[in-house]
KOLDRENSE-225147 format. One record per residue (C-alpha): chain; z, x, y. Coordinates in steps of 0.1 Angstrom, whole numbers. Each point is the difference from the previous one (the first is absolute). Layout:
<site><cadena>A</cadena><Z>Z</Z><X>X</X><Y>Y</Y></site>
...
# end
This chain:
<site><cadena>A</cadena><Z>1107</Z><X>888</X><Y>918</Y></site>
<site><cadena>A</cadena><Z>8</Z><X>-16</X><Y>34</Y></site>
<site><cadena>A</cadena><Z>-14</Z><X>-35</X><Y>3</Y></site>
<site><cadena>A</cadena><Z>2</Z><X>-13</X><Y>35</Y></site>
<site><cadena>A</cadena><Z>-13</Z><X>-32</X><Y>14</Y></site>
<site><cadena>A</cadena><Z>6</Z><X>4</X><Y>37</Y></site>
<site><cadena>A</cadena><Z>-17</Z><X>-6</X><Y>33</Y></site>
<site><cadena>A</cadena><Z>18</Z><X>26</X><Y>20</Y></site>
<site><cadena>A</cadena><Z>-18</Z><X>20</X><Y>26</Y></site>
<site><cadena>A</cadena><Z>4</Z><X>33</X><Y>-19</Y></site>
<site><cadena>A</cadena><Z>-16</Z><X>-14</X><Y>-31</Y></site>
<site><cadena>A</cadena><Z>-28</Z><X>-17</X><Y>20</Y></site>
<site><cadena>A</cadena><Z>-7</Z><X>35</X><Y>15</Y></site>
<site><cadena>A</cadena><Z>0</Z><X>16</X><Y>-35</Y></site>
<site><cadena>A</cadena><Z>-23</Z><X>-27</X><Y>-13</Y></site>
<site><cadena>A</cadena><Z>-25</Z><X>7</X><Y>28</Y></site>
<site><cadena>A</cadena><Z>-1</Z><X>37</X><Y>-9</Y></site>
<site><cadena>A</cadena><Z>-3</Z><X>-8</X><Y>-38</Y></site>
<site><cadena>A</cadena><Z>-30</Z><X>-22</X><Y>9</Y></site>
<site><cadena>A</cadena><Z>-15</Z><X>29</X><Y>19</Y></site>
<site><cadena>A</cadena><Z>6</Z><X>24</X><Y>-29</Y></site>
<site><cadena>A</cadena><Z>-17</Z><X>-24</X><Y>-24</Y></site>
<site><cadena>A</cadena><Z>-30</Z><X>-4</X><Y>23</Y></site>
<site><cadena>A</cadena><Z>-4</Z><X>37</X><Y>7</Y></site>
<site><cadena>A</cadena><Z>10</Z><X>14</X><Y>-34</Y></site>
<site><cadena>A</cadena><Z>31</Z><X>21</X><Y>8</Y></site>
<site><cadena>A</cadena><Z>37</Z><X>1</X><Y>-2</Y></site>
<site><cadena>A</cadena><Z>24</Z><X>-11</X><Y>28</Y></site>
<site><cadena>A</cadena><Z>19</Z><X>30</X><Y>11</Y></site>
<site><cadena>A</cadena><Z>30</Z><X>-4</X><Y>24</Y></site>
<site><cadena>A</cadena><Z>13</Z><X>31</X><Y>17</Y></site>
<site><cadena>A</cadena><Z>27</Z><X>3</X><Y>27</Y></site>
<site><cadena>A</cadena><Z>-16</Z><X>18</X><Y>29</Y></site>
<site><cadena>A</cadena><Z>28</Z><X>-5</X><Y>26</Y></site>
<site><cadena>A</cadena><Z>34</Z><X>-16</X><Y>3</Y></site>
<site><cadena>A</cadena><Z>-16</Z><X>-32</X><Y>13</Y></site>
<site><cadena>A</cadena><Z>-30</Z><X>-3</X><Y>-22</Y></site>
<site><cadena>A</cadena><Z>-18</Z><X>5</X><Y>-33</Y></site>
<site><cadena>A</cadena><Z>-38</Z><X>7</X><Y>-4</Y></site>
<site><cadena>A</cadena><Z>-19</Z><X>-20</X><Y>-25</Y></site>
<site><cadena>A</cadena><Z>-29</Z><X>18</X><Y>-18</Y></site>
<site><cadena>A</cadena><Z>-25</Z><X>-14</X><Y>-25</Y></site>
<site><cadena>A</cadena><Z>-12</Z><X>27</X><Y>-23</Y></site>
<site><cadena>A</cadena><Z>6</Z><X>21</X><Y>-31</Y></site>
<site><cadena>A</cadena><Z>29</Z><X>23</X><Y>-4</Y></site>
<site><cadena>A</cadena><Z>-24</Z><X>28</X><Y>-11</Y></site>
<site><cadena>A</cadena><Z>-17</Z><X>-1</X><Y>35</Y></site>
<site><cadena>A</cadena><Z>12</Z><X>21</X><Y>28</Y></site>
<site><cadena>A</cadena><Z>18</Z><X>-18</X><Y>29</Y></site>
<site><cadena>A</cadena><Z>-31</Z><X>5</X><Y>21</Y></site>
<site><cadena>A</cadena><Z>-22</Z><X>-18</X><Y>-26</Y></site>
<site><cadena>A</cadena><Z>22</Z><X>-31</X><Y>-1</Y></site>
<site><cadena>A</cadena><Z>-7</Z><X>-31</X><Y>21</Y></site>
<site><cadena>A</cadena><Z>28</Z><X>-7</X><Y>25</Y></site>
<site><cadena>A</cadena><Z>4</Z><X>-38</X><Y>1</Y></site>
<site><cadena>A</cadena><Z>27</Z><X>-2</X><Y>27</Y></site>
<site><cadena>A</cadena><Z>37</Z><X>5</X><Y>7</Y></site>
<site><cadena>A</cadena><Z>28</Z><X>-24</X><Y>-7</Y></site>
<site><cadena>A</cadena><Z>35</Z><X>-1</X><Y>14</Y></site>
<site><cadena>A</cadena><Z>26</Z><X>19</X><Y>-20</Y></site>
<site><cadena>A</cadena><Z>20</Z><X>-32</X><Y>-4</Y></site>
<site><cadena>A</cadena><Z>-30</Z><X>-18</X><Y>-16</Y></site>
<site><cadena>A</cadena><Z>-7</Z><X>29</X><Y>-23</Y></site>
<site><cadena>A</cadena><Z>36</Z><X>3</X><Y>-11</Y></site>
<site><cadena>A</cadena><Z>2</Z><X>-37</X><Y>-6</Y></site>
<site><cadena>A</cadena><Z>-31</Z><X>3</X><Y>-22</Y></site>
<site><cadena>A</cadena><Z>18</Z><X>26</X><Y>-20</Y></site>
<site><cadena>A</cadena><Z>31</Z><X>-22</X><Y>-2</Y></site>
<site><cadena>A</cadena><Z>-20</Z><X>-30</X><Y>-13</Y></site>
<site><cadena>A</cadena><Z>-19</Z><X>19</X><Y>-26</Y></site>
<site><cadena>A</cadena><Z>12</Z><X>25</X><Y>-27</Y></site>
<site><cadena>A</cadena><Z>-12</Z><X>32</X><Y>-16</Y></site>
<site><cadena>A</cadena><Z>-23</Z><X>-8</X><Y>-29</Y></site>
<site><cadena>A</cadena><Z>-18</Z><X>-32</X><Y>-7</Y></site>
<site><cadena>A</cadena><Z>2</Z><X>-28</X><Y>26</Y></site>
<site><cadena>A</cadena><Z>-14</Z><X>-35</X><Y>4</Y></site>
<site><cadena>A</cadena><Z>1</Z><X>-18</X><Y>33</Y></site>
<site><cadena>A</cadena><Z>-14</Z><X>-34</X><Y>10</Y></site>
<site><cadena>A</cadena><Z>-10</Z><X>-3</X><Y>37</Y></site>
<site><cadena>A</cadena><Z>-19</Z><X>-30</X><Y>13</Y></site>
<site><cadena>A</cadena><Z>-6</Z><X>-12</X><Y>-35</Y></site>
<site><cadena>A</cadena><Z>-17</Z><X>32</X><Y>-10</Y></site>
<site><cadena>A</cadena><Z>16</Z><X>22</X><Y>-27</Y></site>
<site><cadena>A</cadena><Z>0</Z><X>38</X><Y>5</Y></site>
<site><cadena>A</cadena><Z>8</Z><X>23</X><Y>-28</Y></site>
<site><cadena>A</cadena><Z>5</Z><X>37</X><Y>7</Y></site>
<site><cadena>A</cadena><Z>19</Z><X>32</X><Y>-11</Y></site>
<site><cadena>A</cadena><Z>22</Z><X>16</X><Y>26</Y></site>
<site><cadena>A</cadena><Z>5</Z><X>38</X><Y>-4</Y></site>
<site><cadena>A</cadena><Z>9</Z><X>29</X><Y>22</Y></site>
<site><cadena>A</cadena><Z>-22</Z><X>30</X><Y>8</Y></site>
<site><cadena>A</cadena><Z>-3</Z><X>29</X><Y>24</Y></site>
<site><cadena>A</cadena><Z>-28</Z><X>-4</X><Y>26</Y></site>
<site><cadena>A</cadena><Z>-4</Z><X>37</X><Y>9</Y></site>
<site><cadena>A</cadena><Z>35</Z><X>6</X><Y>15</Y></site>
<site><cadena>A</cadena><Z>9</Z><X>-37</X><Y>5</Y></site>
<site><cadena>A</cadena><Z>18</Z><X>-21</X><Y>-25</Y></site>
<site><cadena>A</cadena><Z>-19</Z><X>-32</X><Y>-7</Y></site>
<site><cadena>A</cadena><Z>2</Z><X>-32</X><Y>-18</Y></site>
<site><cadena>A</cadena><Z>-31</Z><X>-11</X><Y>-19</Y></site>
<site><cadena>A</cadena><Z>-9</Z><X>-35</X><Y>-9</Y></site>
<site><cadena>A</cadena><Z>-27</Z><X>-2</X><Y>-28</Y></site>
<site><cadena>A</cadena><Z>-15</Z><X>-34</X><Y>-4</Y></site>
<site><cadena>A</cadena><Z>-6</Z><X>-12</X><Y>-35</Y></site>
# end
């Protein structure tokens, strides 16, 4: 399990999306949609892409840093004094490879 206590911009970004997923009742799904950016969805992997809620785009550098600072499997990060626990897995979002963050 990765246990990170860090105030980096990428982890602050991830924390914001984890908060949204907790508020809205869905998973955070990160999918690369271009060389320069990743799209962030909040939803369920059983939903079609059209049924998922798009929550924005983040720069590829930020998304790749999130992936570098977390690990597959169970993670715990502390951002702004708040602890976030989640499982990081991989999935296929229609034809697009995606990383899924499941808050626990």
